[in-house]
Backbone as CSV, one residue per row, in Angstrom:
resi,resn,N_x,N_y,N_z,CA_x,CA_y,CA_z,C_x,C_y,C_z
1,UNK,-45.511,-43.300,-17.771,-45.803,-44.778,-17.307,-45.542,-44.499,-15.608
2,UNK,-45.275,-43.631,-15.166,-44.776,-43.526,-13.675,-45.945,-44.173,-12.784
3,UNK,-47.115,-43.556,-13.149,-48.238,-44.435,-12.318,-48.246,-45.965,-12.652
4,UNK,-48.238,-46.349,-13.895,-48.301,-48.383,-14.242,-47.693,-49.116,-12.703
5,UNK,-45.620,-48.275,-13.152,-44.959,-48.384,-12.172,-45.071,-48.222,-10.630
6,UNK,-45.967,-47.587,-10.418,-46.696,-47.379,-8.227,-47.192,-48.387,-8.281
7,UNK,-47.904,-48.540,-9.359,-49.308,-49.959,-9.073,-48.699,-51.230,-9.090
8,UNK,-47.954,-51.320,-9.675,-47.319,-52.496,-10.278,-46.416,-53.320,-8.278
9,UNK,-46.436,-52.246,-7.778,-45.472,-52.565,-6.952,-46.213,-52.739,-5.428
10,UNK,-46.107,-53.889,-4.466,-46.877,-54.253,-3.766,-46.881,-52.649,-2.637
11,UNK,-48.319,-52.809,-2.532,-47.860,-51.729,-0.925,-47.549,-52.308,0.225
12,UNK,-47.115,-51.261,1.242,-46.642,-51.563,1.819,-47.202,-51.757,3.531
13,UNK,-47.412,-52.346,4.161,-48.248,-52.906,5.429,-47.582,-52.326,6.485
14,UNK,-48.328,-51.640,7.294,-47.727,-51.223,9.129,-47.545,-52.214,9.381
15,UNK,-46.791,-52.642,9.898,-46.043,-54.139,11.141,-45.575,-53.566,12.031
16,UNK,-46.455,-53.825,13.058,-45.575,-53.521,14.900,-44.069,-54.347,14.789
17,UNK,-43.193,-54.007,15.550,-42.538,-55.041,16.091,-43.180,-56.416,16.623
18,UNK,-44.035,-56.225,17.523,-44.165,-57.799,17.463,-45.283,-58.551,16.250
19,UNK,-45.532,-57.677,15.189,-46.040,-58.785,13.642,-47.129,-58.279,14.202
20,UNK,-48.362,-57.233,14.877,-49.341,-56.920,15.028,-49.629,-56.187,13.951
21,UNK,-50.338,-55.991,12.991,-51.030,-55.191,12.001,-52.083,-54.206,12.808
22,UNK,-51.775,-53.211,12.449,-53.143,-51.609,12.932,-52.808,-51.468,14.705
23,UNK,-51.591,-51.557,14.978,-52.342,-51.852,16.319,-50.994,-50.628,17.010
24,UNK,-50.968,-49.881,17.963,-50.306,-48.957,18.311,-48.993,-49.854,19.266
25,UNK,-47.899,-49.330,19.598,-47.039,-49.452,20.551,-47.503,-49.682,22.209
26,UNK,-48.361,-48.029,22.018,-48.606,-48.080,23.708,-49.717,-49.370,24.147
27,UNK,-50.748,-49.992,22.771,-51.587,-50.761,23.230,-50.954,-51.870,23.097
28,UNK,-49.964,-52.496,22.725,-49.387,-53.605,22.238,-49.337,-54.085,23.858
29,UNK,-48.071,-52.808,24.572,-48.014,-52.663,25.902,-49.291,-53.219,26.817
30,UNK,-50.303,-52.043,26.607,-50.992,-51.936,27.584,-51.896,-53.686,27.712
31,UNK,-51.821,-54.365,26.326,-52.483,-55.706,26.344,-51.560,-56.957,26.981
32,UNK,-50.416,-56.726,27.304,-49.609,-57.658,27.908,-49.833,-56.940,29.405
33,UNK,-49.556,-55.754,29.653,-49.786,-55.615,30.973,-50.515,-55.852,31.952
34,UNK,-51.796,-56.115,31.071,-53.315,-56.322,31.660,-53.034,-58.052,31.855
35,UNK,-51.942,-59.029,31.178,-51.805,-60.306,31.575,-50.969,-60.592,32.508
36,UNK,-50.371,-59.450,33.488,-49.186,-59.742,34.592,-50.588,-60.533,35.732
37,UNK,-50.110,-61.441,36.010,-51.345,-61.984,37.427,-50.791,-60.702,38.415
38,UNK,-52.035,-60.970,39.263,-51.413,-60.358,40.375,-50.527,-60.728,41.581
39,UNK,-50.010,-60.266,42.391,-48.569,-61.318,43.085,-47.575,-61.041,42.329
40,UNK,-47.445,-60.662,40.972,-46.351,-60.882,40.348,-45.815,-59.389,39.636
41,UNK,-44.563,-58.572,39.067,-44.473,-57.490,38.451,-43.725,-57.855,37.084
42,UNK,-43.623,-57.240,36.610,-42.316,-57.038,35.224,-41.927,-56.007,35.108
43,UNK,-40.770,-56.296,34.575,-40.272,-54.750,34.121,-39.929,-53.890,32.589
44,UNK,-39.747,-52.843,32.499,-40.152,-52.215,31.543,-39.280,-52.654,30.675
45,UNK,-38.029,-53.032,30.499,-36.952,-53.685,29.955,-37.718,-55.193,29.341
46,UNK,-38.171,-56.259,30.338,-38.902,-57.460,30.052,-39.893,-56.899,29.113
47,UNK,-40.668,-56.042,28.862,-42.050,-55.779,28.327,-41.682,-55.406,27.170
48,UNK,-40.542,-54.670,26.988,-40.157,-54.516,25.388,-39.095,-55.572,24.630
49,UNK,-38.725,-56.313,25.316,-37.826,-57.313,24.893,-39.052,-58.268,24.309
50,UNK,-40.040,-58.649,25.311,-41.305,-59.210,24.936,-41.998,-59.230,23.716
51,UNK,-42.012,-57.789,23.474,-42.552,-56.968,22.510,-41.501,-56.868,21.085
52,UNK,-40.310,-57.100,21.196,-39.412,-57.446,19.810,-38.874,-55.525,19.372
53,UNK,-38.554,-55.336,20.858,-38.125,-54.057,20.894,-37.163,-53.670,21.464
54,UNK,-36.035,-54.861,22.355,-35.282,-54.629,23.117,-34.785,-53.155,23.508
55,UNK,-34.976,-52.434,22.958,-34.155,-51.142,23.026,-35.329,-50.192,23.479
56,UNK,-36.447,-50.418,23.826,-37.417,-49.359,23.922,-38.149,-49.271,25.307
57,UNK,-37.103,-49.874,26.564,-37.489,-50.030,27.910,-38.554,-48.753,28.247
58,UNK,-37.445,-47.102,27.285,-38.402,-46.063,28.023,-39.673,-46.071,27.265
59,UNK,-39.795,-46.538,26.258,-41.134,-46.203,25.374,-42.258,-46.735,26.035
60,UNK,-41.850,-48.466,26.655,-42.699,-48.749,27.653,-42.938,-48.035,29.036
61,UNK,-42.069,-47.120,29.508,-42.781,-46.243,30.465,-43.589,-45.539,30.323
62,UNK,-43.140,-44.461,29.147,-43.700,-43.931,28.846,-45.664,-44.179,28.289
63,UNK,-45.493,-45.779,27.751,-46.827,-46.179,27.798,-47.467,-46.373,29.074
64,UNK,-46.688,-46.399,30.293,-47.233,-46.543,31.467,-47.819,-45.550,31.690
65,UNK,-47.162,-44.514,31.504,-47.302,-42.961,32.290,-48.541,-42.955,31.419
66,UNK,-49.398,-43.145,30.047,-50.082,-42.983,29.803,-51.019,-43.817,29.898
67,UNK,-51.069,-44.724,30.356,-52.031,-45.840,31.116,-53.421,-45.239,32.332
68,UNK,-52.934,-44.336,32.750,-53.826,-44.260,33.450,-55.446,-43.837,33.715
69,UNK,-55.637,-43.484,32.820,-57.020,-43.241,32.291,-57.662,-44.265,30.896
70,UNK,-56.845,-45.452,30.691,-57.431,-46.239,29.631,-58.000,-47.025,29.892
71,UNK,-58.975,-47.650,29.277,-59.845,-48.410,29.848,-59.948,-49.758,28.487
72,UNK,-60.026,-50.935,29.116,-60.412,-51.551,29.988,-58.941,-50.927,30.992
73,UNK,-59.053,-51.150,32.060,-57.615,-50.384,33.093,-56.414,-51.228,32.772
74,UNK,-55.331,-50.695,33.378,-54.123,-51.102,32.794,-53.323,-50.930,34.178
75,UNK,-52.785,-52.372,35.033,-52.077,-51.823,36.380,-50.684,-51.541,36.438
76,UNK,-50.467,-50.496,35.663,-49.215,-49.961,35.687,-48.462,-50.033,36.955
77,UNK,-48.962,-50.252,38.262,-48.261,-50.381,39.238,-47.164,-51.736,39.008
78,UNK,-47.560,-52.804,37.833,-46.870,-53.903,37.828,-45.570,-54.053,37.164
79,UNK,-45.324,-52.728,36.642,-43.764,-52.417,36.098,-42.958,-51.451,36.548
80,UNK,-41.763,-52.540,37.181,-40.963,-51.689,37.189,-39.866,-52.149,36.990
81,UNK,-38.794,-50.971,37.362,-37.606,-50.891,36.872,-36.756,-52.834,36.873
82,UNK,-35.333,-53.107,36.299,-34.786,-53.992,36.293,-34.728,-54.565,37.990
83,UNK,-34.463,-53.713,38.834,-33.704,-53.466,39.729,-34.868,-54.280,41.041
84,UNK,-35.638,-54.343,40.659,-37.125,-53.738,40.759,-37.557,-53.095,42.154
85,UNK,-36.826,-51.807,41.829,-37.526,-50.445,42.363,-38.589,-49.595,41.429
86,UNK,-39.610,-48.963,42.560,-40.485,-48.309,42.043,-40.170,-47.174,41.599
87,UNK,-39.358,-47.125,40.122,-38.891,-46.125,39.524,-40.441,-45.084,39.008
88,UNK,-41.251,-46.025,38.484,-42.208,-44.912,38.094,-43.549,-44.309,39.123
89,UNK,-43.333,-43.837,40.454,-44.111,-44.245,41.602,-44.314,-42.463,41.185
90,UNK,-43.744,-41.373,40.773,-44.101,-40.549,40.707,-44.645,-39.526,39.705
91,UNK,-45.638,-40.754,38.660,-46.469,-40.733,37.907,-47.731,-41.248,37.894
92,UNK,-47.966,-41.298,39.167,-49.483,-42.221,40.134,-49.954,-40.568,40.675
93,UNK,-51.644,-40.293,41.101,-51.338,-39.473,41.826,-50.770,-38.851,42.852
94,UNK,-50.550,-40.168,43.898,-50.007,-39.424,44.901,-48.708,-40.517,45.109
95,UNK,-47.313,-39.914,45.977,-46.250,-40.909,46.050,-45.874,-42.240,46.525
96,UNK,-47.416,-42.333,47.796,-47.427,-43.900,48.053,-48.402,-44.960,46.803
97,UNK,-49.298,-44.063,46.035,-50.429,-44.714,45.368,-49.234,-46.085,44.763
98,UNK,-48.737,-46.071,44.194,-48.211,-47.455,43.447,-47.938,-48.490,44.054
99,UNK,-47.405,-47.822,45.878,-46.467,-48.841,46.689,-48.333,-49.647,46.790
100,UNK,-49.292,-48.716,48.059,-50.148,-49.326,48.251,-50.977,-50.008,46.732
101,UNK,-50.656,-49.641,45.528,-51.494,-51.017,44.718,-50.977,-51.921,44.835
102,UNK,-49.897,-51.994,44.731,-48.963,-53.311,44.759,-49.498,-54.006,46.157
103,UNK,-49.165,-53.389,47.440,-49.451,-53.819,48.838,-51.133,-54.358,48.704
104,UNK,-51.840,-53.644,47.591,-53.203,-54.862,47.616,-53.106,-55.594,46.295
105,UNK,-52.287,-55.912,45.873,-51.887,-57.005,44.645,-51.501,-58.309,45.628
106,UNK,-51.179,-57.710,46.967,-49.796,-58.973,47.477,-48.403,-58.934,47.806
107,UNK,-48.146,-57.785,46.760,-46.899,-57.711,46.821,-46.396,-56.480,47.772
108,UNK,-45.334,-56.925,48.417,-44.661,-56.147,49.403,-43.526,-55.615,49.140
109,UNK,-43.666,-54.172,49.632,-42.223,-53.033,48.802,-41.846,-52.727,50.195
110,UNK,-40.539,-52.827,50.472,-39.924,-51.995,51.466,-38.635,-51.086,50.847
111,UNK,-38.710,-49.161,51.041,-37.412,-48.807,50.735,-37.803,-48.768,49.246
112,UNK,-38.945,-48.086,48.933,-39.693,-48.457,47.254,-39.034,-50.014,46.613
113,UNK,-38.749,-51.408,47.256,-38.097,-51.817,45.909,-38.982,-53.311,46.238
114,UNK,-39.338,-53.813,45.677,-40.127,-55.187,45.274,-39.505,-55.953,46.281
115,UNK,-40.062,-56.639,47.454,-39.433,-57.738,48.328,-40.365,-59.016,47.370
116,UNK,-38.604,-59.778,47.532,-38.012,-60.989,46.845,-38.844,-61.070,45.242
117,UNK,-38.230,-59.618,44.709,-38.173,-59.425,43.276,-37.696,-60.505,42.619
118,UNK,-37.011,-61.379,42.789,-36.591,-62.597,41.400,-37.595,-63.660,41.897
119,UNK,-38.653,-63.699,42.570,-39.798,-64.869,42.530,-41.007,-64.188,42.037
120,UNK,-41.318,-63.032,42.265,-42.355,-62.063,41.950,-42.004,-61.950,40.237
121,UNK,-41.520,-61.911,40.071,-40.884,-61.110,37.970,-41.621,-62.547,37.708
122,UNK,-42.426,-61.867,36.585,-43.318,-62.261,35.792,-42.698,-61.910,34.028
123,UNK,-41.813,-63.129,33.745,-41.340,-62.499,32.312,-42.457,-63.125,31.206
124,UNK,-43.055,-61.800,30.274,-43.566,-61.643,29.453,-43.518,-62.928,28.098
125,UNK,-41.611,-62.664,27.576,-41.779,-63.273,26.438,-42.059,-65.102,26.659
126,UNK,-41.946,-65.500,28.588,-41.447,-67.071,28.713,-43.534,-67.127,28.931
127,UNK,-43.571,-66.305,30.114,-45.095,-66.459,30.297,-46.305,-66.933,28.968
128,UNK,-45.973,-65.795,27.884,-47.176,-65.684,26.810,-46.501,-65.978,25.773
129,UNK,-45.335,-66.761,25.477,-44.130,-67.499,24.404,-44.744,-66.841,23.411
130,UNK,-43.980,-65.735,23.951,-43.754,-65.029,22.088,-42.051,-64.709,22.360
């Protein structure tokens, strides 16, 4: 009878922290980062909160490190640390590439810190109403 009991139990569904089914955490991060507008930046922590995994800022960083060859392209330069610093710059092809990409986006960086960080901050939880 063990098979019958198991058959009566509902199948468990894999649900990600955001509530999306069948989508990896990295893919969810990529989807949100693609929505960060040019000229704006967000943080690893804000991304984690928006995806329902408040304590996973480091995992967002790992996703950004893995994003360089993902298609469609992910603007990983737009994700920085909570102090406005380019803490992920060492994961780009050159030590200055993250700053150069941000400059193309219209974001000024001085001493590895985004100028007017508070004004440029884009909160995905608020902007996307998550």
